[in-house]
mmCIF file of the N, C-alpha and C atoms, coordinates in Angstrom:
data_MODEL
# 
_entry.id   MODEL 
# 
loop_
_atom_site.group_PDB 
_atom_site.id 
_atom_site.type_symbol 
_atom_site.label_atom_id 
_atom_site.label_alt_id 
_atom_site.label_comp_id 
_atom_site.label_asym_id 
_atom_site.label_entity_id 
_atom_site.label_seq_id 
_atom_site.pdbx_PDB_ins_code 
_atom_site.Cartn_x 
_atom_site.Cartn_y 
_atom_site.Cartn_z 
_atom_site.occupancy 
_atom_site.B_iso_or_equiv 
_atom_site.pdbx_formal_charge 
_atom_site.auth_seq_id 
_atom_site.auth_comp_id 
_atom_site.auth_asym_id 
_atom_site.auth_atom_id 
_atom_site.pdbx_PDB_model_num 
ATOM 1   N N  . UNK A 1 1  ? -55.639 24.005 -124.083 1.00 0.00 ? 1  UNK A N  1 
ATOM 2   C CA . UNK A 1 1  ? -56.742 23.951 -123.672 1.00 0.00 ? 1  UNK A CA 1 
ATOM 3   C C  . UNK A 1 1  ? -58.154 24.270 -124.937 1.00 0.00 ? 1  UNK A C  1 
ATOM 4   N N  . UNK A 1 2  ? -59.121 23.460 -124.633 1.00 0.00 ? 2  UNK A N  1 
ATOM 5   C CA . UNK A 1 2  ? -60.267 23.749 -125.498 1.00 0.00 ? 2  UNK A CA 1 
ATOM 6   C C  . UNK A 1 2  ? -60.877 25.037 -125.150 1.00 0.00 ? 2  UNK A C  1 
ATOM 7   N N  . UNK A 1 3  ? -61.248 26.104 -126.318 1.00 0.00 ? 3  UNK A N  1 
ATOM 8   C CA . UNK A 1 3  ? -61.501 27.023 -126.141 1.00 0.00 ? 3  UNK A CA 1 
ATOM 9   C C  . UNK A 1 3  ? -63.225 26.672 -126.398 1.00 0.00 ? 3  UNK A C  1 
ATOM 10  N N  . UNK A 1 4  ? -63.550 25.714 -126.962 1.00 0.00 ? 4  UNK A N  1 
ATOM 11  C CA . UNK A 1 4  ? -64.979 25.384 -127.317 1.00 0.00 ? 4  UNK A CA 1 
ATOM 12  C C  . UNK A 1 4  ? -65.785 24.882 -125.701 1.00 0.00 ? 4  UNK A C  1 
ATOM 13  N N  . UNK A 1 5  ? -66.766 25.051 -125.042 1.00 0.00 ? 5  UNK A N  1 
ATOM 14  C CA . UNK A 1 5  ? -67.486 24.445 -124.090 1.00 0.00 ? 5  UNK A CA 1 
ATOM 15  C C  . UNK A 1 5  ? -68.093 23.450 -124.310 1.00 0.00 ? 5  UNK A C  1 
ATOM 16  N N  . UNK A 1 6  ? -68.041 22.398 -123.701 1.00 0.00 ? 6  UNK A N  1 
ATOM 17  C CA . UNK A 1 6  ? -68.520 21.456 -123.833 1.00 0.00 ? 6  UNK A CA 1 
ATOM 18  C C  . UNK A 1 6  ? -70.156 21.239 -122.777 1.00 0.00 ? 6  UNK A C  1 
ATOM 19  N N  . UNK A 1 7  ? -71.349 20.528 -123.951 1.00 0.00 ? 7  UNK A N  1 
ATOM 20  C CA . UNK A 1 7  ? -72.788 20.634 -123.037 1.00 0.00 ? 7  UNK A CA 1 
ATOM 21  C C  . UNK A 1 7  ? -72.475 19.922 -122.004 1.00 0.00 ? 7  UNK A C  1 
ATOM 22  N N  . UNK A 1 8  ? -73.332 20.614 -121.121 1.00 0.00 ? 8  UNK A N  1 
ATOM 23  C CA . UNK A 1 8  ? -73.445 19.634 -119.715 1.00 0.00 ? 8  UNK A CA 1 
ATOM 24  C C  . UNK A 1 8  ? -74.817 19.804 -119.573 1.00 0.00 ? 8  UNK A C  1 
ATOM 25  N N  . UNK A 1 9  ? -75.572 19.438 -118.133 1.00 0.00 ? 9  UNK A N  1 
ATOM 26  C CA . UNK A 1 9  ? -76.829 19.222 -117.875 1.00 0.00 ? 9  UNK A CA 1 
ATOM 27  C C  . UNK A 1 9  ? -77.526 20.863 -118.360 1.00 0.00 ? 9  UNK A C  1 
ATOM 28  N N  . UNK A 1 10 ? -78.987 20.903 -118.491 1.00 0.00 ? 10 UNK A N  1 
ATOM 29  C CA . UNK A 1 10 ? -79.546 21.887 -118.832 1.00 0.00 ? 10 UNK A CA 1 
ATOM 30  C C  . UNK A 1 10 ? -79.097 23.333 -118.348 1.00 0.00 ? 10 UNK A C  1 
ATOM 31  N N  . UNK A 1 11 ? -78.762 23.924 -118.794 1.00 0.00 ? 11 UNK A N  1 
ATOM 32  C CA . UNK A 1 11 ? -78.310 25.300 -118.701 1.00 0.00 ? 11 UNK A CA 1 
ATOM 33  C C  . UNK A 1 11 ? -77.047 25.620 -118.240 1.00 0.00 ? 11 UNK A C  1 
ATOM 34  N N  . UNK A 1 12 ? -76.197 24.616 -118.509 1.00 0.00 ? 12 UNK A N  1 
ATOM 35  C CA . UNK A 1 12 ? -74.634 24.621 -117.991 1.00 0.00 ? 12 UNK A CA 1 
ATOM 36  C C  . UNK A 1 12 ? -73.773 24.012 -119.165 1.00 0.00 ? 12 UNK A C  1 
ATOM 37  N N  . UNK A 1 13 ? -72.240 24.187 -118.828 1.00 0.00 ? 13 UNK A N  1 
ATOM 38  C CA . UNK A 1 13 ? -71.307 23.738 -119.614 1.00 0.00 ? 13 UNK A CA 1 
ATOM 39  C C  . UNK A 1 13 ? -69.944 23.597 -119.175 1.00 0.00 ? 13 UNK A C  1 
ATOM 40  N N  . UNK A 1 14 ? -69.522 22.936 -119.458 1.00 0.00 ? 14 UNK A N  1 
ATOM 41  C CA . UNK A 1 14 ? -68.083 22.132 -118.858 1.00 0.00 ? 14 UNK A CA 1 
ATOM 42  C C  . UNK A 1 14 ? -66.711 22.578 -119.900 1.00 0.00 ? 14 UNK A C  1 
ATOM 43  N N  . UNK A 1 15 ? -66.406 23.201 -118.718 1.00 0.00 ? 15 UNK A N  1 
ATOM 44  C CA . UNK A 1 15 ? -64.978 23.899 -119.255 1.00 0.00 ? 15 UNK A CA 1 
ATOM 45  C C  . UNK A 1 15 ? -63.801 23.754 -118.770 1.00 0.00 ? 15 UNK A C  1 
ATOM 46  N N  . UNK A 1 16 ? -62.697 23.266 -119.822 1.00 0.00 ? 16 UNK A N  1 
ATOM 47  C CA . UNK A 1 16 ? -61.663 22.707 -119.359 1.00 0.00 ? 16 UNK A CA 1 
ATOM 48  C C  . UNK A 1 16 ? -61.016 24.584 -118.572 1.00 0.00 ? 16 UNK A C  1 
ATOM 49  N N  . UNK A 1 17 ? -60.021 24.323 -117.686 1.00 0.00 ? 17 UNK A N  1 
ATOM 50  C CA . UNK A 1 17 ? -59.304 25.256 -116.823 1.00 0.00 ? 17 UNK A CA 1 
ATOM 51  C C  . UNK A 1 17 ? -57.953 25.188 -116.936 1.00 0.00 ? 17 UNK A C  1 
ATOM 52  N N  . UNK A 1 18 ? -57.158 26.265 -115.903 1.00 0.00 ? 18 UNK A N  1 
ATOM 53  C CA . UNK A 1 18 ? -55.986 25.833 -115.756 1.00 0.00 ? 18 UNK A CA 1 
ATOM 54  C C  . UNK A 1 18 ? -56.056 26.240 -114.133 1.00 0.00 ? 18 UNK A C  1 
ATOM 55  N N  . UNK A 1 19 ? -55.717 25.681 -113.321 1.00 0.00 ? 19 UNK A N  1 
ATOM 56  C CA . UNK A 1 19 ? -55.768 26.015 -111.816 1.00 0.00 ? 19 UNK A CA 1 
ATOM 57  C C  . UNK A 1 19 ? -54.338 26.800 -111.615 1.00 0.00 ? 19 UNK A C  1 
ATOM 58  N N  . UNK A 1 20 ? -54.263 27.457 -110.534 1.00 0.00 ? 20 UNK A N  1 
ATOM 59  C CA . UNK A 1 20 ? -53.568 28.341 -110.027 1.00 0.00 ? 20 UNK A CA 1 
ATOM 60  C C  . UNK A 1 20 ? -51.799 27.469 -110.133 1.00 0.00 ? 20 UNK A C  1 
ATOM 61  N N  . UNK A 1 21 ? -51.971 26.128 -109.853 1.00 0.00 ? 21 UNK A N  1 
ATOM 62  C CA . UNK A 1 21 ? -50.782 25.143 -109.530 1.00 0.00 ? 21 UNK A CA 1 
ATOM 63  C C  . UNK A 1 21 ? -50.492 24.481 -110.596 1.00 0.00 ? 21 UNK A C  1 
ATOM 64  N N  . UNK A 1 22 ? -50.637 24.747 -111.979 1.00 0.00 ? 22 UNK A N  1 
ATOM 65  C CA . UNK A 1 22 ? -50.603 24.608 -113.202 1.00 0.00 ? 22 UNK A CA 1 
ATOM 66  C C  . UNK A 1 22 ? -51.339 23.393 -113.481 1.00 0.00 ? 22 UNK A C  1 
ATOM 67  N N  . UNK A 1 23 ? -52.504 22.641 -112.916 1.00 0.00 ? 23 UNK A N  1 
ATOM 68  C CA . UNK A 1 23 ? -53.218 21.658 -113.229 1.00 0.00 ? 23 UNK A CA 1 
ATOM 69  C C  . UNK A 1 23 ? -53.530 22.130 -113.911 1.00 0.00 ? 23 UNK A C  1 
ATOM 70  N N  . UNK A 1 24 ? -54.454 21.211 -114.578 1.00 0.00 ? 24 UNK A N  1 
ATOM 71  C CA . UNK A 1 24 ? -55.887 21.628 -115.123 1.00 0.00 ? 24 UNK A CA 1 
ATOM 72  C C  . UNK A 1 24 ? -56.885 20.513 -114.729 1.00 0.00 ? 24 UNK A C  1 
ATOM 73  N N  . UNK A 1 25 ? -58.183 20.934 -115.288 1.00 0.00 ? 25 UNK A N  1 
ATOM 74  C CA . UNK A 1 25 ? -59.246 20.115 -114.970 1.00 0.00 ? 25 UNK A CA 1 
ATOM 75  C C  . UNK A 1 25 ? -60.592 20.818 -115.725 1.00 0.00 ? 25 UNK A C  1 
ATOM 76  N N  . UNK A 1 26 ? -61.255 20.300 -115.259 1.00 0.00 ? 26 UNK A N  1 
ATOM 77  C CA . UNK A 1 26 ? -62.946 21.026 -116.053 1.00 0.00 ? 26 UNK A CA 1 
ATOM 78  C C  . UNK A 1 26 ? -63.655 21.283 -114.727 1.00 0.00 ? 26 UNK A C  1 
ATOM 79  N N  . UNK A 1 27 ? -64.757 22.217 -114.683 1.00 0.00 ? 27 UNK A N  1 
ATOM 80  C CA . UNK A 1 27 ? -66.100 22.477 -114.023 1.00 0.00 ? 27 UNK A CA 1 
ATOM 81  C C  . UNK A 1 27 ? -66.780 23.033 -114.558 1.00 0.00 ? 27 UNK A C  1 
ATOM 82  N N  . UNK A 1 28 ? -67.966 23.086 -114.175 1.00 0.00 ? 28 UNK A N  1 
ATOM 83  C CA . UNK A 1 28 ? -69.392 23.097 -114.705 1.00 0.00 ? 28 UNK A CA 1 
ATOM 84  C C  . UNK A 1 28 ? -70.036 24.739 -114.462 1.00 0.00 ? 28 UNK A C  1 
ATOM 85  N N  . UNK A 1 29 ? -69.876 25.173 -115.497 1.00 0.00 ? 29 UNK A N  1 
ATOM 86  C CA . UNK A 1 29 ? -70.005 26.623 -115.065 1.00 0.00 ? 29 UNK A CA 1 
ATOM 87  C C  . UNK A 1 29 ? -71.640 27.078 -115.838 1.00 0.00 ? 29 UNK A C  1 
ATOM 88  N N  . UNK A 1 30 ? -72.690 27.932 -115.565 1.00 0.00 ? 30 UNK A N  1 
ATOM 89  C CA . UNK A 1 30 ? -73.515 28.056 -116.517 1.00 0.00 ? 30 UNK A CA 1 
ATOM 90  C C  . UNK A 1 30 ? -73.671 28.459 -117.778 1.00 0.00 ? 30 UNK A C  1 
ATOM 91  N N  . UNK A 1 31 ? -74.249 28.216 -118.670 1.00 0.00 ? 31 UNK A N  1 
ATOM 92  C CA . UNK A 1 31 ? -74.014 28.604 -120.358 1.00 0.00 ? 31 UNK A CA 1 
ATOM 93  C C  . UNK A 1 31 ? -73.983 30.105 -120.564 1.00 0.00 ? 31 UNK A C  1 
ATOM 94  N N  . UNK A 1 32 ? -72.788 30.427 -120.996 1.00 0.00 ? 32 UNK A N  1 
ATOM 95  C CA . UNK A 1 32 ? -72.884 31.553 -121.600 1.00 0.00 ? 32 UNK A CA 1 
ATOM 96  C C  . UNK A 1 32 ? -71.627 32.139 -120.662 1.00 0.00 ? 32 UNK A C  1 
ATOM 97  N N  . UNK A 1 33 ? -71.234 31.474 -119.776 1.00 0.00 ? 33 UNK A N  1 
ATOM 98  C CA . UNK A 1 33 ? -69.911 32.029 -118.657 1.00 0.00 ? 33 UNK A CA 1 
ATOM 99  C C  . UNK A 1 33 ? -68.808 31.900 -119.874 1.00 0.00 ? 33 UNK A C  1 
ATOM 100 N N  . UNK A 1 34 ? -67.994 32.914 -120.200 1.00 0.00 ? 34 UNK A N  1 
ATOM 101 C CA . UNK A 1 34 ? -66.879 32.906 -120.824 1.00 0.00 ? 34 UNK A CA 1 
ATOM 102 C C  . UNK A 1 34 ? -65.861 32.533 -119.693 1.00 0.00 ? 34 UNK A C  1 
ATOM 103 N N  . UNK A 1 35 ? -65.061 32.078 -120.962 1.00 0.00 ? 35 UNK A N  1 
ATOM 104 C CA . UNK A 1 35 ? -63.427 31.189 -120.583 1.00 0.00 ? 35 UNK A CA 1 
ATOM 105 C C  . UNK A 1 35 ? -62.857 31.855 -119.447 1.00 0.00 ? 35 UNK A C  1 
ATOM 106 N N  . UNK A 1 36 ? -62.576 33.441 -119.688 1.00 0.00 ? 36 UNK A N  1 
ATOM 107 C CA . UNK A 1 36 ? -62.048 34.091 -118.515 1.00 0.00 ? 36 UNK A CA 1 
ATOM 108 C C  . UNK A 1 36 ? -62.408 34.101 -117.065 1.00 0.00 ? 36 UNK A C  1 
ATOM 109 N N  . UNK A 1 37 ? -64.107 34.162 -117.098 1.00 0.00 ? 37 UNK A N  1 
ATOM 110 C CA . UNK A 1 37 ? -64.972 34.089 -115.944 1.00 0.00 ? 37 UNK A CA 1 
ATOM 111 C C  . UNK A 1 37 ? -64.724 32.471 -115.775 1.00 0.00 ? 37 UNK A C  1 
ATOM 112 N N  . UNK A 1 38 ? -64.878 31.416 -116.076 1.00 0.00 ? 38 UNK A N  1 
ATOM 113 C CA . UNK A 1 38 ? -64.620 29.998 -116.017 1.00 0.00 ? 38 UNK A CA 1 
ATOM 114 C C  . UNK A 1 38 ? -63.028 29.698 -115.227 1.00 0.00 ? 38 UNK A C  1 
ATOM 115 N N  . UNK A 1 39 ? -62.173 30.669 -115.618 1.00 0.00 ? 39 UNK A N  1 
ATOM 116 C CA . UNK A 1 39 ? -60.691 30.836 -115.373 1.00 0.00 ? 39 UNK A CA 1 
ATOM 117 C C  . UNK A 1 39 ? -60.623 31.143 -113.816 1.00 0.00 ? 39 UNK A C  1 
ATOM 118 N N  . UNK A 1 40 ? -61.739 32.527 -113.628 1.00 0.00 ? 40 UNK A N  1 
ATOM 119 C CA . UNK A 1 40 ? -61.742 32.799 -112.130 1.00 0.00 ? 40 UNK A CA 1 
ATOM 120 C C  . UNK A 1 40 ? -62.372 32.238 -111.045 1.00 0.00 ? 40 UNK A C  1 
ATOM 121 N N  . UNK A 1 41 ? -63.274 31.621 -111.820 1.00 0.00 ? 41 UNK A N  1 
ATOM 122 C CA . UNK A 1 41 ? -63.930 30.523 -111.144 1.00 0.00 ? 41 UNK A CA 1 
ATOM 123 C C  . UNK A 1 41 ? -62.700 29.258 -110.311 1.00 0.00 ? 41 UNK A C  1 
ATOM 124 N N  . UNK A 1 42 ? -62.484 28.660 -111.372 1.00 0.00 ? 42 UNK A N  1 
ATOM 125 C CA . UNK A 1 42 ? -61.565 27.304 -110.900 1.00 0.00 ? 42 UNK A CA 1 
ATOM 126 C C  . UNK A 1 42 ? -60.739 27.864 -110.087 1.00 0.00 ? 42 UNK A C  1 
ATOM 127 N N  . UNK A 1 43 ? -59.924 29.323 -110.338 1.00 0.00 ? 43 UNK A N  1 
ATOM 128 C CA . UNK A 1 43 ? -59.211 30.011 -108.901 1.00 0.00 ? 43 UNK A CA 1 
ATOM 129 C C  . UNK A 1 43 ? -59.384 30.457 -107.672 1.00 0.00 ? 43 UNK A C  1 
ATOM 130 N N  . UNK A 1 44 ? -60.986 30.820 -107.524 1.00 0.00 ? 44 UNK A N  1 
ATOM 131 C CA . UNK A 1 44 ? -61.362 30.790 -106.635 1.00 0.00 ? 44 UNK A CA 1 
ATOM 132 C C  . UNK A 1 44 ? -61.792 29.342 -105.781 1.00 0.00 ? 44 UNK A C  1 
ATOM 133 N N  . UNK A 1 45 ? -62.280 28.034 -106.601 1.00 0.00 ? 45 UNK A N  1 
ATOM 134 C CA . UNK A 1 45 ? -62.086 26.674 -105.993 1.00 0.00 ? 45 UNK A CA 1 
ATOM 135 C C  . UNK A 1 45 ? -61.127 26.476 -105.677 1.00 0.00 ? 45 UNK A C  1 
ATOM 136 N N  . UNK A 1 46 ? -59.807 26.767 -106.427 1.00 0.00 ? 46 UNK A N  1 
ATOM 137 C CA . UNK A 1 46 ? -58.668 26.060 -105.875 1.00 0.00 ? 46 UNK A CA 1 
ATOM 138 C C  . UNK A 1 46 ? -58.270 26.741 -104.732 1.00 0.00 ? 46 UNK A C  1 
ATOM 139 N N  . UNK A 1 47 ? -58.407 28.080 -104.575 1.00 0.00 ? 47 UNK A N  1 
ATOM 140 C CA . UNK A 1 47 ? -58.039 28.570 -102.886 1.00 0.00 ? 47 UNK A CA 1 
ATOM 141 C C  . UNK A 1 47 ? -58.817 28.280 -101.831 1.00 0.00 ? 47 UNK A C  1 
ATOM 142 N N  . UNK A 1 48 ? -60.080 27.850 -102.320 1.00 0.00 ? 48 UNK A N  1 
ATOM 143 C CA . UNK A 1 48 ? -60.946 27.465 -100.749 1.00 0.00 ? 48 UNK A CA 1 
ATOM 144 C C  . UNK A 1 48 ? -60.696 25.744 -100.473 1.00 0.00 ? 48 UNK A C  1 
ATOM 145 N N  . UNK A 1 49 ? -59.728 25.264 -101.501 1.00 0.00 ? 49 UNK A N  1 
ATOM 146 C CA . UNK A 1 49 ? -59.908 23.390 -101.243 1.00 0.00 ? 49 UNK A CA 1 
ATOM 147 C C  . UNK A 1 49 ? -58.627 23.811 -99.958  1.00 0.00 ? 49 UNK A C  1 
ATOM 148 N N  . UNK A 1 50 ? -58.765 22.799 -99.026  1.00 0.00 ? 50 UNK A N  1 
ATOM 149 C CA . UNK A 1 50 ? -57.742 22.360 -97.650  1.00 0.00 ? 50 UNK A CA 1 
ATOM 150 C C  . UNK A 1 50 ? -56.871 21.822 -98.357  1.00 0.00 ? 50 UNK A C  1 
ATOM 151 N N  . UNK A 1 51 ? -55.762 22.428 -97.172  1.00 0.00 ? 51 UNK A N  1 
ATOM 152 C CA . UNK A 1 51 ? -54.387 22.045 -97.624  1.00 0.00 ? 51 UNK A CA 1 
ATOM 153 C C  . UNK A 1 51 ? -54.046 20.245 -97.508  1.00 0.00 ? 51 UNK A C  1 
ATOM 154 N N  . UNK A 1 52 ? -53.455 19.821 -97.946  1.00 0.00 ? 52 UNK A N  1 
ATOM 155 C CA . UNK A 1 52 ? -53.572 18.041 -98.160  1.00 0.00 ? 52 UNK A CA 1 
ATOM 156 C C  . UNK A 1 52 ? -52.688 17.772 -96.687  1.00 0.00 ? 52 UNK A C  1 
ATOM 157 N N  . UNK A 1 53 ? -53.222 16.908 -95.566  1.00 0.00 ? 53 UNK A N  1 
ATOM 158 C CA . UNK A 1 53 ? -53.265 16.623 -94.781  1.00 0.00 ? 53 UNK A CA 1 
ATOM 159 C C  . UNK A 1 53 ? -53.137 17.426 -93.518  1.00 0.00 ? 53 UNK A C  1 
ATOM 160 N N  . UNK A 1 54 ? -54.300 18.273 -93.478  1.00 0.00 ? 54 UNK A N  1 
ATOM 161 C CA . UNK A 1 54 ? -54.593 19.473 -92.587  1.00 0.00 ? 54 UNK A CA 1 
ATOM 162 C C  . UNK A 1 54 ? -55.586 18.761 -92.190  1.00 0.00 ? 54 UNK A C  1 
ATOM 163 N N  . UNK A 1 55 ? -56.550 18.782 -91.406  1.00 0.00 ? 55 UNK A N  1 
ATOM 164 C CA . UNK A 1 55 ? -57.572 18.552 -90.640  1.00 0.00 ? 55 UNK A CA 1 
ATOM 165 C C  . UNK A 1 55 ? -58.749 19.867 -90.964  1.00 0.00 ? 55 UNK A C  1 
ATOM 166 N N  . UNK A 1 56 ? -59.836 19.786 -91.456  1.00 0.00 ? 56 UNK A N  1 
ATOM 167 C CA . UNK A 1 56 ? -60.906 20.288 -91.998  1.00 0.00 ? 56 UNK A CA 1 
ATOM 168 C C  . UNK A 1 56 ? -61.715 21.225 -90.643  1.00 0.00 ? 56 UNK A C  1 
ATOM 169 N N  . UNK A 1 57 ? -62.043 22.462 -90.334  1.00 0.00 ? 57 UNK A N  1 
ATOM 170 C CA . UNK A 1 57 ? -62.368 22.993 -89.754  1.00 0.00 ? 57 UNK A CA 1 
ATOM 171 C C  . UNK A 1 57 ? -63.796 22.405 -89.133  1.00 0.00 ? 57 UNK A C  1 
# 
């Protein structure tokens, strides 16, 4: 994974992150957010995703 953030819309950066299931993706975070914090945000987002095939409430 790249440790260098990619520029996003004004005041944001795109960060490559690893999700708890081992997959990788990109998230948009506030400019200046550390890679460690971006990984924590990604883990929280991943945990909040609905299970595949389970209807949302």
